N, C-alpha and C positions, 0 to 999 in steps of 0.2 A: 206727146200729152202724158199727165199722169192718170195712170186706168181707174184711181178712184173717183177722181177729177171728172172725166171722163164719163162715170157709169152715172155719177150724179147730175152730169147734164142730159144725157141719153133719156135717163128718169125721168127729167122735168119736161123732153121733148115729148114725150109718150104721155105725159099728161097730160100738156097743153095742146096736145093733136085731143086730146078725148074731151074739153070744155066745147067740141062743136058738134059735141052728141056721140050717142054709143059706136062703137066702132067695134072692129073683128081682125088679126094679126096681120093679113094681107093689107087689107086696106091700110091699116098704121102706118106699113110697111112704106107703102102708095105715097101716104099724104105725106109722108118724112123726107121721102126721097129727094125732093128736089133740093134740100135743105141739109138733109142731114143722111150721112149713108148709115144703112143701118142692115143685118141680115136679119131671118129669123133665128139665127140660131144667138144672137145677141136681143134680139126682142121678147123670146119668149122668158126666158130667165128675169128679163125687167120685169115683166107681166108677175108672174107669178112674185117675188118682192113687192110691189105693190099693193098687191093682193093682199099678202101678209103683212103687209103696215097699216093695211084699212084706206089707201088713197083709193083704191076703186076694187068695185065691184065685180062679178063675172055671173053673167046670165047666160047658159045653154040651150041652144035650141035649132029644130033642125030646119035643114035648109039646103034644099035639088037634095033628099032623103039622107043628107050628114049631120050633123050635131055640128054645128061652127059657135064659139065663145066669143059672145059679146062682152064688150069690158064700157064700165061707167064711171065714172068722176067723181069720187064721193068729196064731201065737205073737207075733210082733212089732205086728199088729192088738191084743191083747192089752195088751202094754206097752205101745203110744199111747194106750192109754184110760187107764192108774195113770197116766202122765208128765204126759198132761191133768190127771187129779184133783189129782196134789200141786201142779202150776203154779194151780188152780182156788183151792186154799187161798191161795195168796200173790196172786194177782187179787182175792180174794174180801177180803184184811186192807187193799190199796190202796181198795177200794170204800168200804172200810165207812172209811178214815183220811179220802177223799175227801167223804164224806155229812157226817161230824162236821164238816169244818170247812168245810161249805157251810150246816149248821144251826148253827154257832157254837157248838158243844158242845167240852169238852176231854176 
């Protein structure tokens, strides 16, 4: 899979997890793991990019004597999910066209 496409899809997956409420890195990985394979080394750069782009906010609080970052989706993040779903409809049409051509059916 194209790396840029995969990166964009993972970003939307992270945003989707955050629609359930605020979360932190380890929990985001656990919430995604039944459907999507993602490591800490992949997640944290995604979280930084999403924060920089205004798609999420970060709040640091103490938890068991350590600071933990909690992430929340913003309105911009919600719009990003909706834009992805709209774009996905077009990608699906292209995929179906390619699959039909590959199968030889019209």
